[in-house]
C-alpha positions in Angstrom: 0.0 0.0 0.0 2.8 2.3 0.7 4.3 2.0 -2.7 1.0 2.8 -4.4 0.5 5.9 -2.2 3.7 7.3 -3.4 3.0 6.5 -7.1 -0.6 7.6 -8.0 0.0 6.7 -11.7 0.3 3.1 -10.4 -3.4 3.3 -9.5 -4.5 4.9 -12.8 -2.4 6.5 -15.6 -4.6 9.6 -15.4 -3.6 10.3 -11.8 -0.7 12.5 -10.6 0.3 14.6 -7.7 -0.4 18.3 -7.9 3.2 19.0 -7.4 4.4 17.0 -10.4 3.9 16.9 -14.1 1.5 14.2 -15.3 3.0 11.2 -16.9 0.3 8.8 -17.9 0.2 6.9 -21.2 -0.3 9.7 -23.7 2.2 9.5 -26.6 4.2 12.7 -27.2 6.5 14.3 -29.9 9.7 15.9 -28.8 9.4 19.7 -29.0 13.0 20.1 -30.1 13.5 22.5 -27.2 14.8 20.8 -24.0 13.7 23.6 -21.7 10.1 23.5 -23.1 10.0 19.7 -23.1 11.0 19.6 -19.4 7.9 21.8 -18.6 5.4 19.5 -20.5 3.8 16.3 -19.2 5.4 13.4 -21.0 8.3 15.6 -22.0 6.8 16.7 -25.3 3.8 17.7 -27.4 0.9 15.4 -26.6 -0.4 13.3 -29.6 -4.1 12.8 -29.9 -4.9 15.8 -27.7 -6.2 19.3 -28.2 -3.3 21.8 -27.8 -4.1 25.5 -27.8 -1.5 28.1 -28.8 -2.8 31.7 -28.0 -1.1 34.7 -29.5 -1.9 38.4 -30.1 -1.3 38.0 -33.8 -0.2 35.2 -36.1 3.4 35.1 -37.2 5.0 35.5 -33.7 7.0 32.4 -34.2 4.5 29.7 -33.7 5.6 27.7 -36.8 9.3 27.8 -35.7 8.2 26.6 -32.3 6.4 23.7 -33.9 9.0 23.1 -36.6 10.8 20.1 -34.9 7.6 18.3 -34.2 6.2 18.9 -37.7 9.4 17.4 -39.2 8.8 14.4 -37.0 5.2 14.1 -38.0 5.8 14.6 -41.7 5.9 10.9 -42.6 2.1 11.6 -42.9 0.3 14.6 -44.3 0.6 17.9 -42.5 -2.6 20.1 -42.8 -2.7 23.9 -42.6 -6.4 24.5 -42.0 -7.8 28.1 -42.4 -4.5 29.9 -41.9 -4.7 33.7 -41.8 -2.3 34.0 -44.7 -1.1 31.7 -47.4 1.6 29.2 -46.3 5.1 30.0 -47.6 5.9 26.9 -49.6 9.5 27.8 -50.2 10.3 28.4 -46.6 8.5 25.1 -45.5 10.4 23.2 -48.2 13.6 24.7 -46.8 12.7 23.2 -43.4 12.7 19.8 -45.0 8.9 19.4 -45.1 8.2 17.8 -48.5 5.6 19.8 -50.5 3.7 16.6 -51.4 3.1 16.1 -47.7 1.6 19.6 -47.2 -2.1 20.3 -47.5 -3.6 23.8 -47.4 -7.4 24.0 -46.8 -9.4 27.3 -46.8 -13.1 26.7 -46.0 -15.3 29.6 -46.9 -17.2 29.5 -43.5 -15.9 29.0 -39.9 -18.4 26.2 -39.3 -17.1 24.4 -42.4 -13.5 24.8 -41.0 -14.6 23.1 -37.7 -16.3 20.3 -39.6 -13.2 19.8 -41.7 -11.0 19.7 -38.6 -13.2 17.0 -37.0 -13.2 14.8 -40.0 -9.4 15.1 -40.4 -8.9 14.1 -36.8 -11.3 11.3 -36.9 -9.8 9.9 -40.2 -6.5 9.6 -38.4 -4.5 9.7 -41.6 -2.6 13.0 -41.0 0.5 13.5 -38.9 -0.3 17.0 -37.9 -3.2 19.5 -38.1 -2.7 23.2 -37.5 -6.0 25.0 -37.3 -6.5 28.8 -37.0 -9.8 30.0 -35.5 -10.8 33.2 -33.9 -14.2 32.5 -32.4 -15.0 29.0 -31.2 -18.0 27.9 -29.1 -17.5 25.6 -26.2 -19.4 22.7 -27.9 -17.1 23.0 -30.9 -14.0 22.7 -28.7 -15.5 19.7 -26.9 -16.2 17.9 -30.3 -12.6 18.7 -31.5 -11.1 17.5 -28.2 -13.0 14.2 -28.5 -12.1 13.8 -32.2 -8.5 14.4 -31.4 -8.6 11.5 -28.9 -9.7 9.0 -31.6 -6.3 9.1 -33.4 -2.7 10.0 -33.2 -2.5 13.4 -34.8 -0.5 16.3 -33.5 -3.4 18.9 -33.2 -2.6 22.6 -32.5 -5.4 25.1 -32.4 -4.2 28.7 -32.9 -6.5 31.2 -31.1 -6.3 34.9 -30.1 -5.2 35.8 -26.5 -8.6 36.8 -25.5 -9.7 33.2 -25.6 -7.7 32.7 -22.4 -10.7 34.2 -20.5 -12.9 31.3 -21.5 -12.9 27.7 -20.4 -11.5 25.0 -22.7 -11.2 21.1 -22.5 -7.7 21.4 -23.9 -5.2 19.7 -21.5 -2.5 22.1 -22.7 -2.9 25.8 -23.3 0.0 28.1 -24.0 0.2 31.8 -24.6 2.9 33.0 -26.9 4.5 36.5 -26.7 7.3 37.7 -28.9 10.7 38.7 -27.6 13.9 40.0 -29.1 15.3 36.5 -29.0 12.2 34.4 -29.8 9.2 33.7 -27.5 7.9 34.1 -24.0 5.7 31.0 -23.3 3.0 31.4 -20.6 1.7 28.1 -19.3 -2.0 28.8 -18.9 -3.0 25.2 -18.4 -1.1 22.0 -18.2 -1.5 18.6 -16.3 0.8 19.5 -13.5 1.6 22.4 -11.1 1.1 26.0 -12.2 4.1 28.0 -13.5 3.8 31.7 -12.7 6.7 33.0 -14.7 6.9 32.6 -18.6 9.6 30.4 -20.2 12.0 32.4 -22.5 12.7 30.4 -25.6 15.3 31.5 -28.3 14.2 30.7 -31.8 16.5 30.3 -34.8 15.6 32.6 -37.7 14.2 30.9 -40.8 17.0 30.1 -43.4 15.2 31.9 -46.2 15.1 35.1 -44.1 18.9 35.1 -43.9 19.2 35.6 -47.6 16.3 37.8 -48.6 13.6 39.8 -47.1 10.2 38.1 -46.7 7.2 39.7 -45.0 6.0 37.1 -42.6 2.3 37.8 -42.3 1.5 41.5 -43.1 0.1 40.8 -46.6 -3.2 41.7 -48.1 -5.9 39.1 -47.9 -5.6 36.9 -51.0 -8.4 36.0 -53.3 -9.9 32.5 -52.8 -7.8 29.8 -54.3 -8.3 26.0 -54.8 -7.8 24.1 -51.6 -4.5 22.0 -51.7 -2.4 24.6 -53.4 0.5 26.2 -51.6 1.4 29.7 -52.9 3.7 31.8 -50.8 3.1 34.0 -47.7 2.8 32.5 -44.2 6.1 32.4 -42.4 6.7 32.5 -38.7 
């Protein structure tokens, strides 16, 4: 009995002490940043779970933050769903993400985007899904959270910072702020003890930006294009 009392996970994998990070049986992908991995349950991005990344604006560095995990997940298709700007195919190819593995989907209505995300997650054929959405209802969040648990897709939902004021079923919620070196990461929610101070994380500049100027996100809204094509624009 003594050994069980000192190891709650021995009773059930979903149990952990409030003073420790959850371990459990959730599969994870290495973040590529040891300091960040050390702050996450399972030492990485959870697979088959809803992850929320909140930022004041797109292009703060969220793609560079996810780059190591996307490379690891790229043995299967990587989906960009409803991004605010067109993905920059040249920069992503420079990362080592094969263009034939990238899918860009641009639904014409937010409800269609949520439906598309749910179908992608339930199909279980994609390695990663990055989904940008500004206004999402609680019932939509619950449906996506349940759909994510039905497979092994890295699922990151990009939302504005004001979403932090509302409840979410996501087990991991991070707020991203830009700094001179990279990002300040605030841990809004995780399965473990609270962290009151942000984690400062240095990000490497994109290789393409070392050779020529590319505007990351401040581009005019493009005209509707066929889903699946990848013209240039979104870089972070």
